[in-house]
Each structure stands twice: as C-alpha cells, then as structure tokens.
N, CA, C and O of each residue as an XYZ file, in Angstrom:
428
protein
N     115.339    133.083    145.013
C     115.826    133.570    143.736
C     116.607    132.449    143.050
O     117.504    131.852    143.645
N     116.265    132.180    141.827
C     116.907    131.105    141.076
C     118.335    131.506    140.704
O     118.637    132.684    140.511
N     119.187    130.517    140.610
C     120.552    130.761    140.168
C     120.653    130.371    138.703
O     120.244    129.278    138.311
N     121.194    131.261    137.908
C     121.395    131.010    136.484
C     122.893    130.915    136.231
O     123.697    131.516    136.943
N     123.249    130.159    135.214
C     124.655    129.952    134.884
C     124.887    130.054    133.387
O     124.021    129.718    132.580
N     126.065    130.520    133.040
C     126.536    130.454    131.659
C     127.626    129.398    131.643
O     128.598    129.488    132.393
N     127.466    128.406    130.794
C     128.506    127.391    130.620
C     129.430    127.832    129.495
O     128.984    128.112    128.383
N     130.713    127.889    129.796
C     131.710    128.152    128.761
C     132.548    126.887    128.651
O     133.352    126.577    129.530
N     132.344    126.161    127.554
C     133.063    124.911    127.347
C     134.479    125.220    126.872
O     134.709    126.157    126.107
N     135.414    124.411    127.342
C     136.825    124.723    127.178
C     137.542    123.744    126.259
O     137.294    122.538    126.283
N     138.433    124.297    125.451
C     139.376    123.478    124.699
C     140.734    123.616    125.405
O     140.839    124.313    126.414
N     141.757    122.962    124.884
C     143.070    122.985    125.541
C     143.630    124.401    125.673
O     144.249    124.733    126.684
N     143.417    125.227    124.662
C     143.923    126.603    124.686
C     143.261    127.413    125.807
O     143.935    128.148    126.528
N     141.949    127.275    125.948
C     141.234    128.003    126.999
C     141.633    127.494    128.387
O     141.763    128.280    129.325
N     141.826    126.187    128.513
C     142.251    125.622    129.798
C     143.615    126.197    130.185
O     143.843    126.528    131.349
N     144.520    126.314    129.214
C     145.844    126.872    129.484
C     145.725    128.329    129.927
O     146.387    128.744    130.878
N     144.886    129.108    129.242
C     144.710    130.517    129.616
C     144.180    130.640    131.040
O     144.640    131.484    131.810
N     143.206    129.790    131.388
C     142.664    129.824    132.751
C     143.725    129.434    133.771
O     143.807    130.036    134.842
N     144.530    128.441    133.449
C     145.611    128.028    134.346
C     146.620    129.153    134.532
O     147.109    129.385    135.638
N     146.927    129.853    133.436
C     147.907    130.950    133.486
C     147.454    132.096    134.393
O     148.289    132.791    134.972
N     146.138    132.298    134.521
C     145.638    133.383    135.381
C     145.155    132.867    136.730
O     144.535    133.608    137.493
N     145.434    131.605    137.029
C     145.132    131.055    138.347
C     143.699    130.614    138.560
O     143.232    130.565    139.698
N     142.986    130.290    137.481
C     141.573    129.904    137.605
C     141.320    128.431    137.279
O     140.176    128.039    137.048
N     142.359    127.624    137.258
C     142.151    126.212    136.916
C     141.273    125.505    137.950
O     140.653    124.491    137.630
N     141.208    126.014    139.174
C     140.354    125.431    140.209
C     138.867    125.625    139.950
O     138.037    124.967    140.576
N     138.524    126.527    139.029
C     137.114    126.786    138.700
C     136.607    125.921    137.554
O     135.432    126.005    137.197
N     137.462    125.098    136.973
C     137.068    124.227    135.863
C     136.278    123.049    136.421
O     136.686    122.415    137.394
N     135.135    122.766    135.784
C     134.251    121.675    136.213
C     133.953    120.763    135.032
O     134.253    121.094    133.884
N     133.360    119.610    135.329
C     132.840    118.711    134.294
C     131.362    119.031    134.110
O     130.587    118.969    135.064
N     130.973    119.368    132.896
C     129.569    119.630    132.575
C     129.243    118.821    131.329
O     129.840    119.025    130.272
N     128.297    117.907    131.458
C     127.910    117.043    130.332
C     129.115    116.325    129.718
O     129.192    116.159    128.500
N     130.051    115.902    130.569
C     131.212    115.163    130.109
C     132.301    116.005    129.480
O     133.271    115.463    128.950
N     132.157    117.341    129.529
C     133.157    118.233    128.949
C     133.668    119.178    130.028
O     132.976    119.441    131.012
N     134.869    119.681    129.839
C     135.435    120.673    130.750
C     134.774    122.024    130.468
O     134.588    122.414    129.315
N     134.424    122.730    131.558
C     133.752    124.018    131.411
C     133.982    124.860    132.656
O     134.372    124.357    133.710
N     133.733    126.148    132.508
C     133.598    127.005    133.669
C     132.163    127.495    133.663
O     131.539    127.633    132.611
N     131.651    127.756    134.855
C     130.271    128.220    134.972
C     130.273    129.599    135.617
O     130.780    129.785    136.723
N     129.697    130.562    134.903
C     129.628    131.935    135.365
C     128.225    132.173    135.911
O     127.236    131.953    135.211
N     128.139    132.619    137.155
C     126.835    132.893    137.760
C     126.233    134.151    137.158
O     126.928    135.125    136.869
N     124.909    134.099    136.977
C     124.157    135.193    136.378
C     122.979    135.491    137.296
O     122.269    134.575    137.711
N     122.767    136.758    137.614
C     121.621    137.120    138.448
C     120.334    137.019    137.630
O     120.369    136.921    136.403
N     119.219    137.044    138.316
C     117.928    136.968    137.625
C     117.742    138.159    136.685
O     117.231    138.005    135.576
N     118.156    139.339    137.131
C     118.047    140.542    136.300
C     118.922    140.419    135.044
O     118.491    140.766    133.945
N     120.153    139.922    135.219
C     121.052    139.736    134.077
C     120.515    138.671    133.131
O     120.653    138.793    131.914
N     119.897    137.615    133.691
C     119.317    136.558    132.870
C     118.202    137.118    132.003
O     118.081    136.758    130.832
N     117.387    137.999    132.571
C     116.294    138.603    131.797
C     116.849    139.446    130.651
O     116.302    139.430    129.549
N     117.927    140.177    130.905
C     118.552    140.973    129.842
C     119.106    140.058    128.751
O     118.953    140.334    127.561
N     119.748    138.972    129.166
C     120.305    138.053    128.180
C     119.205    137.390    127.362
O     119.350    137.226    126.151
N     118.112    137.010    128.004
C     117.003    136.382    127.281
C     116.412    137.359    126.265
O     115.987    136.956    125.182
N     116.389    138.631    126.619
C     115.883    139.660    125.714
C     116.875    139.918    124.573
O     116.474    140.079    123.420
N     118.159    139.956    124.901
C     119.187    140.236    123.903
C     119.500    139.054    123.002
O     119.919    139.231    121.858
N     119.294    137.832    123.526
C     119.568    136.607    122.772
C     118.332    135.714    122.856
O     118.356    134.714    123.572
N     117.249    136.047    122.143
C     116.003    135.289    122.284
C     116.100    133.824    121.859
O     115.269    133.015    122.272
N     117.087    133.463    121.050
C     117.247    132.072    120.605
C     118.113    131.256    121.560
O     118.424    130.099    121.274
N     118.507    131.842    122.688
C     119.393    131.171    123.628
C     118.573    130.570    124.773
O     118.149    131.288    125.678
N     118.353    129.258    124.733
C     117.536    128.645    125.785
C     118.346    128.322    127.038
O     119.539    128.026    126.964
N     117.684    128.383    128.175
C     118.258    127.904    129.428
C     117.754    126.489    129.638
O     116.577    126.216    129.401
N     118.613    125.587    130.074
C     118.221    124.196    130.266
C     117.548    124.001    131.626
O     117.286    124.969    132.339
N     117.273    122.758    131.976
C     116.589    122.441    133.233
C     117.399    122.862    134.457
O     116.838    123.050    135.536
N     118.710    123.011    134.295
C     119.579    123.458    135.392
C     119.779    124.971    135.394
O     120.652    125.487    136.092
N     118.961    125.684    134.603
C     119.069    127.137    134.454
C     120.437    127.550    133.924
O     120.976    128.583    134.322
N     120.993    126.747    133.030
C     122.287    127.048    132.420
C     122.090    127.251    130.915
O     121.164    126.708    130.311
N     122.989    128.049    130.329
C     122.917    128.296    128.887
C     124.329    128.392    128.336
O     125.308    128.432    129.081
N     124.409    128.427    127.027
C     125.656    128.673    126.320
C     125.416    129.903    125.459
O     124.463    129.953    124.682
N     126.287    130.889    125.603
C     126.155    132.126    124.835
C     126.523    131.914    123.372
O     127.251    130.977    123.045
N     126.024    132.777    122.491
C     126.512    132.758    121.115
C     128.031    132.992    121.118
O     128.572    133.583    122.053
N     128.696    132.532    120.086
C     130.162    132.504    120.049
C     130.819    133.862    120.345
O     131.754    133.925    121.144
N     130.355    134.926    119.727
C     130.989    136.239    119.936
C     130.841    136.704    121.384
O     131.794    137.210    121.976
N     129.652    136.532    121.949
C     129.422    136.937    123.339
C     130.232    136.061    124.291
O     130.772    136.554    125.282
N     130.317    134.768    123.996
C     131.097    133.859    124.836
C     132.569    134.250    124.833
O     133.221    134.226    125.878
N     133.096    134.610    123.666
C     134.498    135.033    123.575
C     134.717    136.291    124.407
O     135.725    136.402    125.105
N     133.791    137.232    124.342
C     133.898    138.459    125.121
C     133.934    138.155    126.614
O     134.791    138.667    127.334
N     133.007    137.323    127.080
C     132.955    136.971    128.501
C     134.236    136.236    128.908
O     134.799    136.520    129.965
N     134.697    135.302    128.085
C     135.914    134.559    128.413
C     137.118    135.502    128.503
O     137.939    135.372    129.411
N     137.226    136.446    127.572
C     138.330    137.414    127.605
C     138.274    138.268    128.870
O     139.309    138.561    129.468
N     137.071    138.666    129.276
C     136.913    139.454    130.507
C     137.347    138.625    131.714
O     138.020    139.136    132.609
N     136.963    137.349    131.741
C     137.363    136.453    132.836
C     138.886    136.395    132.928
O     139.447    136.515    134.017
N     139.551    136.213    131.798
C     141.015    136.120    131.802
C     141.660    137.438    132.222
O     142.659    137.434    132.942
N     141.105    138.558    131.785
C     141.673    139.860    132.141
C     141.444    140.215    133.605
O     142.326    140.780    134.252
N     140.263    139.888    134.131
C     139.934    140.227    135.511
C     140.379    139.147    136.508
O     140.383    139.374    137.718
N     140.750    137.982    135.989
C     141.227    136.853    136.796
C     140.199    136.393    137.833
O     140.545    136.055    138.965
N     138.939    136.389    137.425
C     137.839    135.897    138.250
C     136.699    135.470    137.337
O     136.571    135.964    136.216
N     135.857    134.534    137.830
C     134.683    134.162    137.032
C     133.452    134.969    137.452
O     132.376    134.800    136.879
N     133.604    135.836    138.438
C     132.509    136.692    138.897
C     132.536    137.996    138.100
O     132.904    139.047    138.625
N     132.139    137.915    136.815
C     132.312    139.043    135.908
C     131.014    139.568    135.289
O     131.056    140.544    134.540
N     129.871    138.956    135.575
C     128.667    139.299    134.824
C     128.202    140.737    135.013
O     127.644    141.312    134.079
N     128.404    141.337    136.170
C     127.987    142.727    136.346
C     128.694    143.629    135.334
O     128.109    144.592    134.837
N     129.946    143.316    135.034
C     130.703    144.065    134.035
C     130.415    143.559    132.627
O     130.198    144.351    131.711
N     130.414    142.247    132.456
C     130.288    141.640    131.128
C     128.936    141.916    130.478
O     128.850    142.041    129.256
N     127.881    142.012    131.284
C     126.550    142.223    130.700
C     126.511    143.524    129.897
O     125.790    143.625    128.905
N     127.293    144.520    130.332
C     127.340    145.788    129.594
C     128.006    145.628    128.238
O     127.718    146.380    127.307
N     128.895    144.649    128.124
C     129.618    144.426    126.871
C     128.838    143.555    125.893
O     128.973    143.711    124.679
N     128.017    142.634    126.415
C     127.352    141.683    125.515
C     125.889    142.002    125.261
O     125.306    141.490    124.305
N     125.277    142.847    126.105
C     123.846    143.134    125.966
C     123.647    144.476    125.308
O     124.116    145.496    125.813
N     122.959    144.485    124.190
C     122.624    145.716    123.488
C     121.109    145.840    123.489
O     120.433    145.143    122.734
N     120.561    146.725    124.335
C     119.102    146.810    124.433
C     118.418    147.278    123.153
O     117.208    147.106    123.005
N     119.163    147.860    122.237
C     118.557    148.360    121.000
C     118.746    147.407    119.818
O     118.352    147.728    118.697
N     119.332    146.265    120.054
C     119.572    145.302    118.967
C     118.252    144.899    118.324
O     117.290    144.554    119.010
N     118.225    144.949    116.999
C     117.052    144.502    116.263
C     115.922    145.513    116.177
O     114.891    145.231    115.566
N     116.093    146.686    116.775
C     115.041    147.702    116.707
C     115.400    148.708    115.626
O     116.561    149.087    115.465
N     114.401    149.125    114.903
C     114.619    150.112    113.853
C     114.865    151.473    114.482
O     114.241    151.816    115.486
N     115.767    152.251    113.900
C     116.007    153.590    114.441
C     114.764    154.460    114.282
O     114.061    154.385    113.274
N     114.512    155.274    115.278
C     113.353    156.170    115.214
C     113.804    157.476    114.616
O     114.891    157.968    114.920
N     112.967    158.041    113.762
C     113.319    159.332    113.158
C     113.008    160.443    114.157
O     112.120    160.319    114.999
N     113.751    161.510    114.040
C     113.574    162.633    114.958
C     112.234    163.305    114.689
O     111.869    163.537    113.537
N     111.519    163.610    115.732
C     110.223    164.306    115.623
C     110.483    165.818    115.608
O     111.255    166.327    116.420
N     109.847    166.513    114.699
C     110.006    167.973    114.644
C     108.729    168.665    114.928
O     108.679    169.895    114.924
C-alpha cells in the first residue's frame, strides 16, 4: 500500500503554534522549506483526489491542499496536538456532493 502525504508549509507563526503544542519535532525540510507532513491512507487519498481534482500528487505521493482545506487541517493538528489527524480531518475537508447539482424530489 502506497503512503501518501500532505505537505503543510510553515511560516514563523505556524512554527510557533506547533512549538506551543509540542509538535516542533515533527517539522521537516521539504524542498528547502519547513513543513509538516500528514500521512494519508489510500482511501483518504482517493476521497481527496475526488474532492480536489486540481490537486496533483507529486512523484513522492505528496500534495499541498487548497488554502482553506490546509488551514482546517492545520487547526485540527494544533487542537488535537498530533499530526495523525486525517481520519478526523477528512470529514471536515471532503464534501462528496461538491459540484453536483441538487436533485429534485421525485413524486
């Protein structure tokens, strides 16, 4: 089973928030920038690919979420004080009905 990752690139404010909740040890260098990497299961990756069709995964099976979804995931990480949040976060960022027209009631 392939491992997928979400890269959340960090600025000074985000680094401070992670340090405040005890997660500074999870900060890594990715493409010369500070980031945290959130593991994503294959099932969650399929949901994300469906919910965010313009979001490509790179050769390392890593992606960057759209800004609003990334903020949501980062806030969940800070609140839960762990980077193992995708089982919970996927419910907040994935809308299976996004982009579909509402169906009228059949009588």
